[in-house]
C-alpha positions in Angstrom: 18.5 0.3 13.5 17.3 3.9 12.9 14.3 5.9 12.2 13.8 8.1 9.2 12.6 11.7 9.2 11.5 13.7 6.1 11.2 17.4 6.7 9.5 19.6 4.0 11.0 17.4 1.3 10.7 18.6 -2.3 11.7 17.1 -5.7 11.8 19.0 -9.0 12.6 17.8 -12.5 13.4 21.0 -14.2 10.4 23.2 -13.8 8.1 20.3 -12.9 7.7 19.7 -9.1 6.7 16.1 -8.4 7.1 15.9 -4.6 5.5 18.8 -2.7 6.8 19.5 0.8 6.5 16.0 2.4 6.8 15.8 6.2 7.0 12.3 7.7 8.4 10.6 10.8 9.1 6.8 10.5 10.0 5.4 13.9 12.9 3.0 14.6 11.9 -0.6 13.8 8.7 0.5 12.0 7.4 -1.0 8.8 6.1 1.9 6.7 4.4 1.5 3.4 4.2 4.2 0.7 1.0 3.4 -1.3 -0.8 5.2 -4.1 -1.7 5.0 -7.8 1.0 5.1 -10.6 2.6 8.5 -10.8 1.9 9.5 -7.3 5.6 9.9 -6.4 6.0 7.0 -4.0 9.1 5.4 -5.8 10.6 8.9 -6.3 10.3 9.5 -2.6 11.9 6.2 -1.8 14.8 6.8 -4.2 15.3 10.2 -2.5 15.7 8.4 0.9 18.1 6.0 -0.8 20.2 8.8 -2.3 19.4 7.7 -5.8 17.6 10.9 -6.5 18.8 14.3 -5.5 16.6 16.2 -3.0 15.6 19.6 -4.4 14.5 21.0 -1.0 14.0 20.0 2.6 15.9 17.6 4.8 16.2 13.8 5.1 17.5 12.3 8.4 18.4 8.7 9.1 19.1 7.9 12.7 19.2 11.6 13.5 21.9 12.2 10.9 21.2 14.7 8.1 21.9 12.7 5.0 20.2 15.0 2.5 23.4 15.6 0.5 25.2 12.3 1.5 26.1 9.7 -1.0 23.9 6.6 -1.2 26.7 4.4 0.2 27.0 6.6 3.3 23.3 6.5 4.3 23.2 3.1 5.9 20.4 1.8 3.7 20.0 -1.2 1.5 17.5 -1.3 -1.4 15.6 -4.3 -2.9 14.3 -3.5 -6.4 11.4 -4.8 -8.5 14.0 -6.6 -10.7 16.2 -9.0 -8.8 19.5 -7.7 -10.3 21.4 -10.9 -9.6 24.7 -11.7 -11.3 23.9 -14.8 -13.4 27.5 -16.2 -13.3 27.6 -16.1 -9.5 26.1 -18.6 -7.0 23.5 -17.5 -4.5 26.2 -17.3 -1.8 28.4 -15.2 -4.0 25.5 -12.9 -5.0 24.6 -12.3 -1.3 28.1 -11.6 -0.2 29.3 -9.6 -3.2 28.7 -6.2 -1.6 30.8 -7.0 1.4 33.5 -8.5 -0.8 33.7 -5.2 -2.8 34.2 -3.2 0.4 37.1 -5.4 1.5 35.5 -7.5 4.3 37.4 -10.7 5.2 36.0 -13.9 3.8 35.2 -15.5 7.2 33.0 -12.5 8.1 31.3 -12.6 4.7 30.6 -16.4 5.0 29.2 -15.9 8.5 26.8 -13.2 7.5 25.7 -15.0 4.3 25.0 -18.2 6.4 22.9 -16.2 8.9 20.9 -14.4 6.1 20.4 -17.8 4.4 19.0 -19.2 7.7 16.6 -16.3 8.1 15.3 -16.6 4.5 15.5 -20.5 4.3 18.0 -20.4 1.5 20.6 -22.8 3.1 20.0 -25.6 0.5 20.3 -23.1 -2.4 23.6 -21.4 -1.7 25.5 -23.3 -4.4 22.9 -22.7 -7.1 23.0 -20.0 -9.7 20.1 -17.7 -10.4 18.9 -19.5 -13.5 18.2 -22.6 -11.3 15.9 -20.6 -9.0 12.2 -19.7 -9.1 11.1 -16.1 -9.0 10.3 -16.2 -5.4 13.7 -17.7 -4.6 15.5 -15.0 -6.6 13.6 -12.3 -4.7 14.7 -13.9 -1.4 18.3 -13.9 -2.6 17.9 -10.1 -3.4 16.6 -9.6 0.1 19.4 -11.7 1.5 21.9 -9.5 -0.2 20.4 -6.5 1.6 20.4 -8.3 5.0 24.1 -9.2 4.6 25.0 -5.5 4.4 23.5 -4.9 7.8 21.8 -1.6 6.9 20.1 0.8 9.3 17.0 0.9 7.0 15.7 -1.5 4.4 14.0 0.0 1.3 11.7 -2.1 -0.9 10.6 -0.8 -4.3 7.6 -2.9 -5.4 9.6 -6.1 -4.8 6.7 -8.5 -5.6 5.4 -7.0 -8.9 7.1 -9.6 -11.0 5.7 -12.6 -9.1 2.5 -14.5 -9.8 -0.4 -14.3 -7.4 0.5 -17.3 -5.3 4.1 -16.3 -4.9 3.1 -12.8 -4.0 1.1 -14.1 -1.0 4.1 -16.3 0.0 6.5 -13.5 -0.2 4.2 -11.1 1.8 4.3 -13.7 4.6 8.1 -14.0 4.3 8.7 -10.3 4.4 6.4 -9.9 7.4 8.2 -12.7 9.2 11.6 -11.1 8.3 10.5 -7.9 9.8 9.4 -9.6 13.0 12.7 -11.5 13.2 15.2 -8.8 12.6 13.2 -5.8 13.8 14.6 -3.4 11.2 13.2 -0.2 10.0 11.6 -0.9 6.6 10.1 1.4 4.0 8.1 -0.4 1.3 6.6 1.0 -1.9 3.6 -0.6 -3.6 0.5 0.3 -5.6 -1.3 -2.7 -4.2 -3.3 -1.6 -1.2 -3.7 -5.3 -0.1 0.0 -5.5 0.4 -0.1 -2.2 2.3 -2.9 -3.4 4.6 -1.3 -6.7 5.4 2.3 -5.6 5.9 2.4 -2.1 7.3 2.6 -0.7 10.8 2.1 2.7 9.2 0.7 3.5 5.7 1.5 6.7 3.9 -1.1 7.4 1.2 0.3 9.6 -1.6 -1.4 11.3 -4.5 0.3 13.6 -7.0 3.4 14.0 -4.8 1.5 15.0 -1.7 0.6 13.0 1.4 -3.1 12.5 1.7 -3.1 10.7 5.1 -0.8 8.8 7.4 -1.9 6.1 9.8 -2.3 2.5 10.9 -3.9 0.3 8.2 -7.3 -0.1 10.0 -7.4 3.5 11.1 -7.2 4.5 7.4 -9.8 2.0 6.5 -12.3 2.9 9.2 -11.6 6.6 9.4 -10.3 8.1 6.1 -9.9 11.9 5.9 -11.1 12.3 2.4 -12.8 10.5 -0.5 -9.5 9.6 -2.2 -8.2 7.6 0.8 -11.7 6.1 1.4 -11.7 4.9 -2.2 -8.1 3.7 -2.3 -8.0 1.7 0.9 -10.3 -1.3 0.9 -11.0 -4.0 -1.7 -13.4 -4.0 -3.4 -13.4 -0.2 -3.3 -15.9 1.9 -1.5 -19.1 2.8 -3.3 -19.7 6.5 -3.8 -23.2 8.0 -4.6 -24.3 11.5 -5.2 -26.5 12.9 -2.5 -28.2 16.1 -1.3 -27.8 17.5 2.2 -30.9 17.7 4.4 -28.8 18.9 7.4 -29.4 15.9 9.6 -29.7 13.4 6.7 -28.9 13.0 3.1 -31.2 12.2 0.2 -29.5 9.5 -1.9 -31.3 8.9 -5.3 -29.0 6.0 -6.1 -30.3 4.2 -3.0 -33.9 5.5 -3.4 -33.6 6.4 0.2 -32.7 9.0 2.8 -29.8 8.3 5.1 -29.7 9.9 8.5 -26.4 11.0 10.1 -24.9 12.8 13.1 -22.2 14.3 10.8 -22.1 18.0 10.4 -23.6 18.4 6.9 -23.7 21.7 4.9 -26.8 23.7 4.3 -30.0 22.0 3.0 -29.8 21.4 -0.7 -26.0 21.3 -1.0 -24.6 18.5 -3.2 -22.5 16.0 -1.2 -21.3 12.4 -1.7 -22.1 9.4 0.4 -19.7 6.5 0.7 -20.6 2.9 1.7 -18.4 -0.1 1.6 -19.7 -3.3 -0.2 -20.4 -5.1 3.1 -22.6 -2.2 4.3 -25.2 -2.6 1.5 -27.7 -5.4 1.6 -30.1 -6.8 -1.0 -33.8 -6.8 0.0 -37.1 -7.4 -1.8 -37.8 -4.9 -4.5 -36.9 -4.0 -8.1 -34.9 -0.7 -7.9 -31.4 -2.0 -8.8 -30.5 -4.3 -11.8 -28.0 -7.1 -11.4 -25.2 -6.6 -13.9 -22.5 -9.0 -12.9 -22.0 -11.6 -10.1 -18.6 -12.8 -8.9 -19.1 -16.0 -6.8 -15.8 -16.7 -4.9 -17.1 -19.4 -2.6 -17.2 -17.8 0.9 -18.3 -14.5 -0.5 -20.0 -13.2 -3.6 -19.6 -9.7 -5.1 -22.7 -8.5 -6.9 -22.5 -5.6 -9.3 -25.7 -3.5 -9.4 -26.9 -0.6 -11.6 -28.8 2.0 -9.6 -31.8 3.8 -11.1 -29.6 6.9 -11.4 -27.1 5.0 -13.6 -24.5 4.8 -10.8 -22.7 1.4 -10.3 -22.5 -0.3 -7.0 -20.7 -3.4 -5.6 -22.4 -5.5 -2.9 -20.7 -8.1 -0.7 -23.0 -11.0 0.0 -22.6 -14.2 2.0 -24.1 -17.6 1.2 -24.9 -19.4 -2.0 -28.2 -17.6 -3.0 -27.2 -15.4 -5.8 -29.7 -13.2 -7.8 -29.9 -13.9 -11.5 -28.2 -11.7 -14.0 -30.5 -9.1 -15.4 -32.9 -9.4 -12.5 -33.9 -6.5 -10.2 -33.5 -6.3 -6.5 -34.0 -3.8 -3.7 -31.2 -2.3 -1.6 -30.8 -1.3 2.0 -27.8 0.6 3.5 -26.3 0.3 6.9 -26.7 4.0 7.7 -24.5 3.9 10.7 -21.5 2.9 8.5 -22.1 5.6 5.8 -19.4 8.3 5.3 -20.1 11.7 4.0 -17.9 13.9 1.8 -18.2 17.5 0.6 -17.8 18.8 -2.9 -14.0 18.9 -2.5 -13.9 15.3 -1.3 -13.1 16.2 2.3 -14.8 14.0 5.0 -17.8 15.5 6.8 -17.8 14.4 10.4 
């Protein structure tokens, strides 16, 4: 297996630049997830690694080899797409071994590799079936098996679970995580779903408008984001953001009807800033400052949507079965030690 290095990688479509000088090191055997909103460039960047999109500038190295101008077939990668792209007239075994057959590998070798891939993916009993007789999750496993059979240096996944229902998505997340542990391959995975990113990744790359916002381990990004975009994108439900005013050693937060002290280096008194608090760091108290708009009771946890006196909307995570009535008013208290502060440009104040 091999690592992947991107050095000042740029992509242009005519006069429009969509990838802006990306630098990234993905270690051998690492599971790296590209995550970000639609249009952020994550799939384009993956296709550049695969050789399916030309690189307008910079260098791409796989296993130390410069593959920037190399053909896709020469890069040692295998890609699993959002659509399964299986041949309907072929059996599962024939689909999985087709790539090796086309490159002239002997049948005994193909059969051996298909059998091993089927064992890893628990497809042994399905090898004689055709795609129409498979569920969505089984078809996706066949697509992954086709990639395994090729024995690539790097596996590339382009939103492979998007076509599956919620239950199958969870099952396939577990399967992909298990696959990574078993074969130890370098994997790059693209998704817009930050839950997938958090549960699968060794390393997350957060992208926005073709630029890398932050790279790090999932919990590092969650607990220590560099800017408001990353803080709001990583975590579900999303972080609450409230307008505030710097008091140098504290911030006045009208939306909380409170002042929040901090050791962060805040700007001059009177400067407009933003405070961020995750739903679990806000707690309902006695009072009537915030109106209950919506409640989502999920059993073990309830999400309570509040309207602040300033018109700002907040989401609170609450435990237990005592849920305030819709339209009622409650008080609110913040865990000040967990608050994050951001300047007018969205950069973290520490």
